[in-house]
C-alpha positions in Angstrom: 0.0 0.0 0.0 1.2 3.4 -0.8 1.8 5.8 1.9 -0.7 8.6 2.5 0.3 12.1 3.1 -1.9 14.1 5.4 -1.7 17.8 5.1 -3.2 19.9 7.9 -4.4 23.3 6.7 -4.1 26.3 9.0 -7.2 27.0 11.1 -8.1 30.2 9.1 -8.0 28.2 5.8 -10.3 25.4 7.0 -13.8 25.3 5.3 -16.6 26.2 7.7 -20.2 25.1 7.0 -22.7 27.1 9.0 -25.9 25.6 7.5 -26.6 22.2 6.0 -26.4 22.2 2.2 -29.4 19.7 1.9 -32.2 19.7 2.7 -32.8 23.4 2.6 -35.1 24.8 5.2 -38.6 25.7 3.9 -39.9 29.3 4.2 -42.5 29.8 6.9 -46.0 29.9 5.5 -49.3 30.9 7.1 -51.7 28.0 6.2 -54.5 29.2 8.3 -57.8 30.5 6.8 -57.8 34.0 5.4 -60.9 36.1 6.0 -62.1 38.9 3.8 -63.6 42.2 5.0 -67.0 40.6 5.6 -65.6 37.6 7.5 -65.8 34.9 4.8 -63.0 32.6 3.7 -62.4 31.7 0.0 -63.8 28.2 0.6 -67.0 29.6 2.2 -67.6 32.0 -0.7 -67.2 29.2 -3.2 -69.6 27.0 -1.2 -72.2 29.7 -1.2 -71.9 30.4 -4.9 -72.1 26.7 -5.8 -75.1 26.2 -3.6 -76.8 29.3 -5.1 -76.7 27.7 -8.6 -79.3 25.2 -7.3 -81.3 27.7 -5.3 -81.6 30.7 -7.7 -84.0 29.0 -10.2 -86.4 28.3 -7.3 -85.8 31.4 -5.1 -89.3 32.8 -5.5 -90.9 29.5 -4.5 -88.5 29.0 -1.6 -89.1 32.5 -0.4 -92.9 32.1 -0.4 -92.9 28.7 1.2 -90.6 29.8 4.0 -92.5 33.1 4.5 -96.0 31.5 4.8 -94.7 28.7 7.1 -93.0 31.4 9.1 -96.2 33.5 9.4 -98.1 30.3 10.4 -95.7 29.8 13.3 -95.6 33.5 14.2 -99.2 34.5 13.4 -99.0 37.8 15.3 -96.4 39.1 12.9 -99.0 39.4 10.1 -100.2 42.6 11.8 -97.1 44.2 10.3 -98.8 44.0 7.0 -102.1 45.6 8.1 -103.1 49.1 6.8 -106.3 50.5 8.3 -107.2 47.1 9.8 -106.9 45.4 6.4 -104.0 43.1 5.2 -102.1 44.8 2.4 -101.8 41.8 0.0 -99.4 43.5 -2.3 -97.0 44.3 0.5 -97.4 40.8 1.9 -96.7 38.9 -1.3 -93.9 41.3 -2.3 -92.1 40.7 1.0 -92.3 37.0 0.5 -89.5 37.0 -2.0 -87.7 40.2 -1.0 -85.5 38.6 1.6 -84.5 35.8 -0.9 -83.6 38.5 -3.5 -81.5 40.3 -0.9 -79.6 37.1 0.0 -79.1 36.5 -3.7 -77.6 39.9 -4.2 -75.3 39.4 -1.3 -74.0 36.0 -2.6 -73.4 37.5 -6.1 -71.3 40.4 -4.6 -69.2 38.4 -2.1 -66.0 39.3 -3.8 -66.9 43.0 -4.1 -67.1 44.5 -0.6 -68.4 47.9 -1.8 -71.3 46.4 -3.7 -71.9 43.9 -0.9 -72.5 46.8 1.5 -74.5 48.8 -1.0 -76.9 45.9 -1.4 -77.5 46.1 2.3 -77.9 49.9 2.1 -80.5 49.6 -0.7 -82.6 46.8 0.6 -82.8 46.7 4.4 -83.8 50.3 5.0 -86.7 49.7 2.7 -88.0 46.9 4.9 -87.4 48.9 8.1 -89.3 51.9 6.6 -92.2 49.7 5.9 -92.7 49.0 9.6 -90.9 45.6 9.6 -89.5 44.9 13.1 -85.8 44.1 13.4 -86.3 41.0 15.5 -88.8 39.8 12.8 -86.2 40.4 10.1 -83.6 38.3 12.0 -86.1 35.5 12.7 -87.1 35.4 9.0 -83.5 35.3 7.9 -82.8 32.4 10.2 -85.9 30.6 8.9 -84.7 31.0 5.4 -81.3 29.6 6.3 -82.8 26.5 7.9 -85.2 26.0 5.0 -82.5 26.3 2.4 -80.2 23.8 4.2 -83.1 21.3 4.3 -84.4 21.7 0.8 -83.9 18.7 -1.6 -81.7 20.6 -4.0 -79.2 21.5 -1.3 -79.6 18.6 1.1 -77.3 16.4 -1.0 -74.7 19.1 -1.4 -74.7 20.4 2.2 -71.5 20.7 4.1 -70.2 22.2 7.3 -68.6 25.0 5.2 -71.9 25.9 3.6 -73.7 25.8 6.9 -71.2 28.2 8.4 -71.2 30.5 5.4 -75.1 30.8 5.5 -75.0 31.4 9.2 -72.5 34.2 8.7 -74.7 35.7 5.9 -77.7 35.7 8.2 -75.7 37.2 11.0 -74.6 40.1 8.8 -78.2 40.8 7.8 -79.3 40.9 11.4 -76.4 43.0 12.6 -76.8 45.5 9.8 -80.5 45.9 10.6 -79.6 46.6 14.3 -76.9 49.1 13.3 -79.2 50.9 10.9 -81.9 51.2 13.5 -79.5 52.4 16.1 -78.1 55.0 13.7 -81.6 56.3 13.0 -82.4 56.5 16.7 -79.2 58.4 17.4 -79.9 60.9 14.6 -83.5 61.4 15.7 -82.3 62.0 19.2 -79.8 64.5 18.0 -82.4 66.4 16.0 -84.8 66.5 18.9 -82.1 67.9 21.2 -81.0 70.6 18.7 -84.6 71.6 18.1 -85.8 71.3 21.7 -86.5 75.1 21.8 -87.7 76.0 18.3 -88.7 79.5 17.5 -92.5 79.9 17.3 -93.9 80.5 13.8 -95.3 83.9 14.8 -91.9 85.1 16.1 -90.2 83.9 12.9 -92.7 85.7 10.8 -92.3 88.9 12.9 -88.5 88.7 12.6 -88.8 88.3 8.8 -91.1 91.3 8.6 -88.8 93.4 10.7 -85.9 92.6 8.3 -88.0 93.7 5.4 -88.9 96.9 7.1 -85.3 97.7 7.8 -84.4 97.1 4.1 -87.2 99.4 3.0 -86.0 102.2 5.4 -82.4 101.9 4.0 -83.7 102.2 0.5 -85.7 105.3 1.4 -82.7 106.9 3.0 -80.6 106.3 -0.1 
C-alpha cells in the first residue's frame, strides 16, 4: 500500500459550514384560513356560490314557502302588513321574496365589498321603513337559512362549510339591521335635542317682517 500524506491546513483556511447544504429549510407559510372584510373565507364563498346555482331558479318558490310557514308559526307578525285594519296583500306577497332576493344579491357580490355593503344599504332600510321589526327580520333570515339547508336541491350538497357560510350571511343581515336602527335613533335624538326650543312661527314671521322693514328704510334713505 502506498503511503498517505496528510496535510493539515491552517485554522483560518479550513472550510466552515454554518448551514446544511441539503435539505434546505422551507420558508414559513401561514396556512390558516384567510378572511375577507366581511368575515368569509375563500372556501365559504365558493360553497355559497355553488349552492346558489341550485337555489336561484327556485328562489321565488322557496321565499314564499318559507314566508308562509313562518307566518303560520308566528301569526301575530301578520299585523305588520295591516293598513287600516286590512291586510295589504301586495305588501305581503312582495315581502315573500324580498329577503331571498337580498340574499341572492349578497351572494353575487361576495368578492366586491363595496357592492356587498351597497346591497344592504339599498334593501334593508326599505324593509325597516315599511314598519318591519328588526327581530322579525332576524327570525325570517334564520328561517330562510334553515329551509335552504333542508331543501332537496341543497340537502345532498350540504357541508359544514356551507352551513357556516349561510350562518355568517344571516348574522350580517341581522347586525346590519340593528346598526341601521341604532343610527336612525341616534340621529332622531340629535335632531330632537337641537330643536328642543324651536322659534315659534309667529316670532319667525315677525322677525322676517322686521328685516323687510329695515331694508325698506335703508332704500328710502338712499
